[in-house]
Structure formats: C-alpha cells, structure tokens
N, C-alpha and C positions, 0 to 999 in steps of 0.2 A: 749708285748702290752704297747704302749703308751698314757697315761691318759693325757688329758689337764685339767687342773685345775684353773679357776677363782676365782676372789674373793667371789663372791656367793657360788659356789661349797665348795669352801675352807671353808668358814665358816660351811656348812652343813656338810664337812667333819669332822672338828674339833668337834660338836656336837655328831655326829656318835663317833667318837672317846673317848668322852670323857664318854660317856655314857657306852661303853665296858669297860672302867677303871672302872667308878664309879660302876659297878656291883660288884665288890668285893674288892674295893679300895678305901678309900677318902683321896687324898693328901690333907695334909697341905702346902705345898710348892711346886709348877712348878716349874722347872728348863729348861727354854728355851735354846737351844744351837743355838746361831747368825749362821747365820740370819735365815733362814725357821724354826727351831726347835722355835726359840723364838715367831716368829710371829704367829707361831701354838699356842704355848703355852700361848700367850696373847689372842687368839681366843677361845681357852678352859677357861680362865681366865674369859671372858666376859660374856660367859653362864651363869655364877653364881654371877651375882652384887648383891654385898652386904654381899659376904660371904667372910668366915677369910681365902680364900686360897693366899699365898704371891707369888708373881710372882718375878723370878730372872732370871738374864741373864748369861751365860757364853758364852767366846766366844774360839773355837777352830775349825780352817777352814784347809782344805786341799789344798796342794800346787797347784792343778791344780784351784781351784777357783780362787786364787790368780794370778795366770796366766792369766785367762779370763778377770778378772777385767782391768788387766793392759793393754791387748793388745785391751780393748774397743769394744770387739767383737760384742756386741747387735747392734750396727747399721748395721754392715754386716748382720747379722740373718735376721734384719728387712726386708732385701729386698730379701730372700731366700724362693722359694716356701715351703710350709708345709712338701711335701713328701721328698724332699731332707733333711729338718730338720730333719726328723724323721732318717732318715738313718747316719745323723751326729750323732744325739744322740745313737742310739745303736752301732755306731764305738766307739763313746766314752765311752759309759759305757763299752764295751767288752775290751777295752784298761786299763781303771782305774781296771776292774775286773783282769787283768793279771797284772800290775804292783802292786796292793794293796796287793793280797792275798800274795805276797813274803814279805810285809812289816812288820818290829816291831812297835809293840804301843809303840810309845814315851811317856813319862808321862807327866802329864796336868801342862804346866803351866801357871796359872790362873790370869789373869786380877786382878792389887791389888783393885782395887773399886768393881769389881764383887766379888772377894774373901771376901772380909769386909762384902758387903751385905748378903751373902750369908751366912756365920758364925753369922752375929747379926740375920737374921731370923730363924736360928736353934737354936740360944741362945733364943729367943723369944717362941718357942715351945717346947723347951727339947730335951734334946739328943733324944728322942725315938719318935721325928718326922716322919710322914709319906712324903716321897721324891718321886716326879715323873720326872723324866729327860725325857725331851720330843724335839724329833728331828723330821724334815720333811720325812726323808728317812735313812735308812740303805743301804747303797754299800757294802764296805767293811766291816764295822761294827769300825773299828779304832776309829774313832770320839767318837761313844759313847762308846765304851770301855775305853777310855781315862777318860771322865767325868764321867763315873760310879765309875770307880778306884779311881778317885780325892774326889767324894764324900762320896765314904764307907769309903777309907784309911784315909782321910786327914782330911776332915770336920766335919765328923760325922760317926763313926763306930756304934755306937748303933742305929742309925737311920734306918728304913724301907725304901728302894730304891729301885723303880721300874721304868722301862722304856716305854715310849708308843712312836710310830713313826706310818705315816699314811704307808708307803710300805716299804718292805723289797726288795731290788734288787737284791740280790745276792745268790747264791744256799747255800753257805755254809757261811754266815758272822761269822767273829771273836767273835761277841756276839749277842745272839738272844733276841730282847725287848721282855718285857712282854706282851706288845699289839702292835697289828696292823690290820691295814684295809684289805691291799694287799700283795700278796706276787707276785714274779717276774712281777711286772708292774712295769713301769719306768714313773713317775709324771714328767709332765711340770707344773710346778707352775705358776701362774701369774705373779712373781717377775723373773722368768727363764729368762736368755739374750736369748733363741729361743721361747718365748712365744709372739703369736702376735695375 
C-alpha cells in the first residue's frame, strides 16, 4: 500500500505519533534525522508550544537519496501519471530492501555543529535526560540504528533513548522503533520527489 501524506495530513500524523509516544514517554529532547525526520520532529514540537522540549537535528542520508537529488529527478516524476509512480516506488523499495538487507551499518560521523548542539542540550538537561530520535520512515533501519548507537554510545550513555517513526516498510528491519503508526505502508510525503 502507498499512502500519500500532504502537509495537512503530515501535521495530523505528527500529532497522532506524539500522542502514542506521550502515553508512556515524555521526551526532553527530540532528535530529528534530516530531512524527513527533522520535519516530523519539528511538527511534533510545534504541537507543544511553550514546552521545554529541545529540538535538535542530525544528518545521515542513504546513498540513494544523494543520487536522486543529483539527478534532479523531481522534474521528470512530475510528468509521470500516479499509477506509474506507484509502480516505480514499489520497484525502488524492493531494490533498496535487497541491497540494504546485506549492508553493514557504518558508524555515525556527526556534523560538528549538530554534535555540539546535541551535547549542549544533553548537558542542559543532565545525563539522565529522555531523548526521542525521530525519522519519517524505517526501510532497512540502517540510518535509525546508526543514529541510535551514536546517541546511546557516544553522546549520552546514561540517557533514556527511544525512537519514533511514521512507518516501518521492511518486514525485518535492522532496528525496530519504539513507536510507529504504520507497518508495510510506503508513504509518499509532501517533500518526496514523486509527490504531486
């Protein structure tokens, strides 16, 4: 199944995911994985204006995202009918699952500015702060796993760290997020190159 999520629906899904999280966990820090995860973390934080929740970004992108951005494929996809886009999205997903299921998780190499901001936020809340790592989707789970390891092992081993995503697309990801809204659903977010 492919679910289109426009800006309005995205805000609703962010609120719904935040509700699921807050039923048992009150984060001090939201870490959004750039770019979709940061947009989600930002939307979640916006649901709690005036709260003490600190919003931080970390950058880690898979190679396929960099390739699509270099090819400027968004202009071409805008001309393709939706049923064809759906077929292409399913094919891309199958390919990524086949390739990424065999990959090793490379250690996180943080951006120095983002690393400094995260360490400062952890210091402000104390070592036992509660951190929620947020991403839009888990495909193989390699990105989320690398970020979780970085936060737990490098930044703050004493912190309570959990994770939340809108969807898990893989049947057996490298890491299971603590909170999710959908399983086996491919989401076409409003920033996706094939969203129209």
